[in-house]
SERO-4910 file (N, C-alpha, C, O; in steps of 0.05 Angstrom, whole numbers):
BEGIN
 pado doro    nc1    nc2    nc3   cac1   cac2   cac3    cc1    cc2    cc3    oc1    oc2    oc3
  Met    A    577   -149    899    580   -116    889    568   -129    856    545   -122    855
  Arg    A    574   -139    839    581   -139    814    538   -145    809    525   -138    789
  Arg    A    528   -158    829    505   -161    819    488   -143    833    464   -139    826
  Leu    A    497   -134    851    479   -107    863    481    -87    841    459    -81    831
  Leu    A    505    -76    829    507    -59    806    492    -63    783    488    -45    768
  Leu    A    481    -93    778    470   -102    754    442    -95    759    426    -86    742
  Val    A    434   -103    794    412   -102    792    393    -75    799    369    -73    801
  Leu    A    422    -50    801    413    -24    803    409    -10    773    396      9    766
  Gly    A    427    -29    757    426    -18    729    408    -24    717    407    -14    694
  Ala    A    387    -42    725    364    -54    708    343    -36    721    323    -28    709
  Ala    A    348    -31    747    326    -21    762    328     10    747    309     24    749
  Leu    A    352     19    732    349     52    722    340     45    689    331     62    673
  Val    A    344     26    685    335     20    654    301     20    657    285     30    642
  Leu    A    298      5    681    268      8    679    256     28    683    240     35    666
  Ala    A    260     43    705    250     64    711    252     95    692    239    115    697
  Ala    A    268     92    675    280    114    650    253    127    643    245    150    647
  Pro    A    236     97    625    213    117    613    192    121    630    175    137    621
  Thr    A    187    110    662    175    127    676    185    154    682    171    173    676
  Phe    A    202    157    689    209    190    690    209    203    666    199    225    667
  Ala    A    219    194    639    217    206    619    186    213    610    181    233    597
  Ser    A    170    198    619    142    199    619    129    221    634    112    236    626
  Glu    A    141    221    660    133    244    677    146    269    668    131    288    673
  Gln    A    171    275    655    173    297    653    166    307    628    163    331    626
  His    A    160    288    604    147    295    578    133    278    569    140    260    554
  Pro    A    105    282    577     82    269    577     80    275    546     87    294    532
  Thr    A     66    248    540     50    249    516     15    255    516      0    244    532
  Gln    A      6    274    494    -24    267    493    -38    241    498    -53    237    518
  Glu    A    -33    226    481    -38    201    480    -40    199    510    -61    207    520
  Glu    A    -21    191    527    -17    184    551    -41    195    573    -58    182    586
  Leu    A    -35    225    571    -52    237    583    -81    222    582    -93    212    601
  Glu    A    -89    224    550   -120    225    546   -130    200    555   -154    195    561
  Thr    A   -107    180    556   -121    153    580   -119    145    602   -125    123    610
  Ala    A   -105    172    621   -101    170    641   -132    187    659   -137    186    683
  Leu    A   -150    202    634   -165    217    643   -190    208    631   -191    195    610
  Val    A   -211    217    647   -239    206    639   -256    238    638   -255    257    653
  Cys    A   -273    231    612   -288    257    605   -314    253    624   -330    234    624
  Pro    A   -313    278    641   -333    280    665   -361    276    655   -377    271    673
  Thr    A   -374    277    626   -397    276    624   -406    251    615   -427    241    624
  Cys    A   -388    235    593   -393    208    591   -381    191    594   -378    173    578
  His    A   -366    192    625   -350    177    637   -332    152    621   -330    129    631
  Val    A   -320    159    599   -303    146    582   -276    163    584   -274    186    593
  Pro    A   -255    147    574   -223    157    575   -234    177    553   -254    172    540
  Leu    A   -218    203    550   -216    222    534   -212    219    512   -218    236    495
  Asp    A   -197    192    507   -180    186    475   -201    179    460   -202    183    436
  Glu    A   -229    163    480   -255    146    458   -277    165    466   -300    156    464
  Ser    A   -272    193    476   -295    217    473   -301    236    457   -280    247    453
  Asn    A   -314    244    449   -327    263    421   -341    281    436   -355    299    425
  Ala    A   -339    279    464   -362    300    483   -348    334    479   -323    337    480
  Pro    A   -362    351    475   -354    374    479   -331    383    499   -310    394    492
  Ile    A   -339    376    525   -324    376    541   -293    364    542   -274    374    554
  Ala    A   -295    342    527   -270    321    524   -255    334    501   -232    326    496
  Gln    A   -266    355    486   -248    360    465   -241    385    479   -218    380    476
  Gln    A   -241    402    489   -240    423    504   -220    403    534   -219    419    553
  Met    A   -212    387    538   -202    378    558   -170    365    543   -146    363    549
  Lys    A   -185    359    525   -156    352    504   -141    376    491   -117    373    485
  Gln    A   -154    402    486   -139    423    474   -124    429    503    -99    424    503
  Glu    A   -133    437    525   -117    439    553   -100    425    552    -78    437    551
  Ile    A    -98    391    551    -73    377    559    -46    389    530    -23    391    536
  Arg    A    -55    393    505    -45    404    495    -27    431    501     -2    433    502
  Val    A    -40    445    504    -28    469    514    -12    465    543     10    474    548
  Asp    A    -25    453    558     -3    443    578     27    427    575     49    429    587
  Ile    A     20    415    560     48    406    545     69    418    532     92    413    536
  Ala    A     58    436    514     64    459    500     81    476    524    102    489    520
  Lys    A     69    474    546     80    497    567    105    486    580    121    501    592
  Gly    A    109    449    577    127    446    591    126    437    617    142    433    635
  Trp    A     97    433    613     83    417    651     87    394    650     87    383    629
  Thr    A     93    378    677    101    352    676     74    339    677     54    353    677
  Arg    A     73    314    679     46    293    684     33    297    702      9    299    698
  Ser    A     45    298    734     29    301    749     27    332    754      9    332    771
  Arg    A     32    351    751     25    371    739     -5    384    728    -22    401    734
  Ile    A      2    365    708    -28    363    692    -50    350    707    -71    362    712
  Ile    A    -44    321    713    -60    319    725    -81    328    752   -104    323    759
  Asp    A    -59    342    761    -66    356    784    -82    375    786    -97    383    804
  Ala    A    -77    385    757    -96    412    753   -122    397    743   -142    406    754
  Phe    A   -127    380    728   -147    369    719   -161    355    742   -185    355    737
  Val    A   -157    344    763   -168    344    784   -175    362    798   -195    360    812
  Ala    A   -155    386    799   -171    411    824   -194    422    802   -216    427    812
  Asp    A   -191    425    777   -221    432    763   -243    416    766   -263    424    777
  Tyr    A   -242    386    755   -264    371    749   -269    348    774   -290    335    774
  Gly    A   -248    344    797   -249    326    821   -242    301    809   -240    294    786
  Ser    A   -240    286    835   -219    254    831   -240    241    810   -229    223    798
  Ser    A   -262    243    802   -276    227    783   -263    232    753   -271    223    731
  Val    A   -249    241    758   -238    251    722   -215    235    721   -204    236    699
  Leu    A   -202    221    738   -183    199    732   -187    173    732   -202    161    747
  Ser    A   -168    157    708   -189    133    697   -178    113    715   -187     90    710
  Glu    A   -158    114    737   -152     98    759   -156    106    777   -155    130    778
  Pro    A   -165     89    805   -167    101    823   -139    108    842   -118     96    838
  Gln    A   -143    128    860   -112    135    871   -101    117    888   -116     98    895
  Thr    A    -76    117    898    -66     96    916    -60    103    939    -41     96    953
  His    A    -82    124    944    -77    127    976   -115    139    987   -133    146    972
  Gly    A   -116    139   1017   -140    141   1026   -160    120   1018   -157     96   1016
  Phe    A   -180    133   1014   -206    110   1016   -202     91    989   -203     66    991
  Asp    A   -197    104    968   -191    101    936   -173     77    936   -173     65    914
  Leu    A   -158     67    952   -133     43    963   -154     20    965   -148     -1    955
  Val    A   -177     23    976   -193      0    985   -200    -14    953   -207    -37    951
  Ala    A   -197      3    934   -202     -8    903   -181    -23    896   -186    -45    885
  Trp    A   -155    -14    901   -129    -41    901   -128    -57    917   -124    -80    909
  Val    A   -128    -55    943   -127    -72    964   -153    -96    959   -145   -120    956
  Leu    A   -171    -92    958   -203   -112    961   -191   -137    943   -183   -157    954
  Pro    A   -189   -133    906   -183   -147    891   -158   -174    906   -165   -196    914
  Ile    A   -139   -166    907   -119   -183    919   -119   -186    949    -97   -193    958
  Gly    A   -133   -182    964   -145   -192    981   -162   -216    983   -162   -234   1000
  Gly    A   -182   -209    952   -203   -236    966   -187   -252    941   -192   -276    941
  Ile    A   -175   -246    927   -157   -272    911   -134   -282    933   -129   -306    928
  Cys    A   -123   -275    950   -105   -289    968   -127   -305    987   -125   -329    988
  Leu    A   -146   -292   1000   -171   -309   1017   -179   -336   1009   -179   -359   1019
  Gly    A   -187   -322    981   -199   -354    963   -162   -376    958   -163   -400    955
  Ala    A   -149   -369    957   -125   -385    959   -122   -396    975   -120   -421    971
  Val    A   -120   -383   1011   -121   -392   1027   -146   -415   1038   -140   -436   1050
  Ala    A   -173   -405   1031   -195   -422   1028   -194   -449   1014   -195   -471   1025
  Ile    A   -191   -447    992   -185   -473    975   -157   -483    980   -154   -502    965
  Gly    A   -126   -477   1000   -116   -495   1008   -127   -508   1035   -122   -531   1043
  Ala    A   -137   -493   1045   -152   -512   1068   -172   -530   1063   -173   -551   1075
  Ala    A   -187   -523   1046   -208   -546   1041   -190   -573   1028   -198   -596   1032
  Ala    A   -169   -566   1014   -157   -586   1001   -138   -604   1030   -137   -628   1032
  Val    A   -129   -590   1043   -116   -599   1070   -138   -620   1081   -132   -643   1086
  Tyr    A   -165   -608   1084   -183   -626   1105   -190   -643   1080   -187   -667   1087
  Trp    A   -195   -642   1062   -204   -671   1041   -182   -682   1032   -183   -697   1013
  Ser    A   -160   -677   1045   -137   -706   1037   -135   -714   1062   -120   -733   1064
  Arg    A   -147   -703   1091   -143   -718   1106   -166   -736   1115   -160   -756   1128
  Ser    A   -193   -731   1110   -211   -751   1107   -216   -761   1095   -241   -763   1095
  Arg    A   -206   -774   1078   -206   -791   1055   -201   -811   1067   -184   -814   1084
  Arg    A   -225   -837   1056   -220   -862   1068   -187   -872   1053   -176   -862   1034
  Ala    A   -176   -896   1070   -150   -907   1059   -164   -930   1053   -179   -940   1070
  Pro    A   -161   -944   1027   -170   -966   1013   -155   -989   1027   -131   -992   1028
  Gly    A   -180  -1010   1041   -171  -1033   1055   -171  -1031   1087   -165  -1050   1101
  Asp    A   -178  -1005   1096   -170   -997   1121   -184   -995   1138   -181   -976   1154
  Pro    A   -204  -1014   1142   -234  -1009   1153   -233   -992   1183   -253   -981   1193
  Glu    A   -215   -991   1192   -217   -975   1221   -214   -936   1206   -230   -918   1211
  Leu    A   -190   -933   1188   -195   -905   1180   -216   -905   1168   -230   -889   1180
  Ala    A   -234   -921   1142   -255   -918   1133   -282   -920   1149   -303   -921   1136
  Gly    A   -283   -921   1177   -304   -919   1198   -324   -940   1187   -346   -938   1198
  Asp    A   -322   -954   1173   -342   -982   1160   -335  -1012   1182   -312  -1021   1181
  Pro    A   -349  -1020   1195   -343  -1045   1202   -338  -1070   1187   -353  -1079   1170
  Pro    A   -323  -1078   1193   -304  -1101   1176   -333  -1125   1171   -348  -1132   1189
  Leu    A   -334  -1135   1140   -354  -1152   1142   -357  -1183   1152   -338  -1198   1156
  Asp    A   -380  -1189   1156   -379  -1215   1168   -363  -1241   1152   -368  -1249   1129
  Pro    A   -347  -1250   1167   -325  -1273   1142   -355  -1294   1127   -347  -1311   1112
  Glu    A   -376  -1293   1130   -395  -1314   1114   -397  -1291   1093   -393  -1299   1070
  Leu    A   -401  -1267   1095   -407  -1258   1068   -382  -1247   1057   -381  -1241   1033
  Glu    A   -366  -1245   1068   -337  -1242   1058   -335  -1266   1033   -337  -1261   1009
  Arg    A   -330  -1292   1044   -327  -1321   1032   -347  -1322   1016   -344  -1343   1003
  Arg    A   -374  -1307   1006   -396  -1311    996   -383  -1283    964   -380  -1287    940
  Val    A   -379  -1262    979   -372  -1246    955   -347  -1252    933   -346  -1247    909
  Asp    A   -323  -1266    954   -305  -1275    943   -314  -1303    921   -302  -1309    900
  Glu    A   -329  -1312    929   -338  -1339    912   -351  -1318    885   -347  -1323    861
  Glu    A   -363  -1303    891   -382  -1283    864   -364  -1270    843   -369  -1264    820
  Leu    A   -339  -1266    857   -327  -1252    840   -305  -1268    830   -288  -1261    815
  Ala    A   -307  -1291    841   -281  -1313    826   -299  -1327    801   -288  -1336    781
  Arg    A   -324  -1327    804   -344  -1341    788   -343  -1318    758   -341  -1324    734
  Phe    A   -344  -1297    766   -346  -1274    750   -330  -1267    736   -336  -1252    717
  Asp    A   -305  -1275    740   -279  -1276    733   -267  -1291    707   -250  -1285    690
  Ser    A   -287  -1318    713   -288  -1341    698   -303  -1334    674   -307  -1351    657
***
């Protein structure tokens, strides 16, 4: 029970900034979340006339007490979804979030499968049956041993 309360308390502490940001957004936060429709860079980096106008609209909307979601929804209604700096998390835009994660997971599975295949196909030292090579002729093996003994001394 105590652990559950600690987890819930930690979740509230972590969620508090998000809630505060939603209710009382900052100018900088919104300028990073939106993109200039003409130059396609975040508003905080753009000096285009339309970007200046959008920054002014943000100031007015914040002064009116609008939430972050309401301000962003108003800009999406006016300029389209291309004004968002991050893709949305629903519909076709979800592919932009899922595809990289899926690619990483698929790559990890492929590397794991290759490692398993490679480790099973390795030759065992001194095991001619597993290695697939025929055993050496006894005469040749004797000559190799003699040469190695001569080389060592």
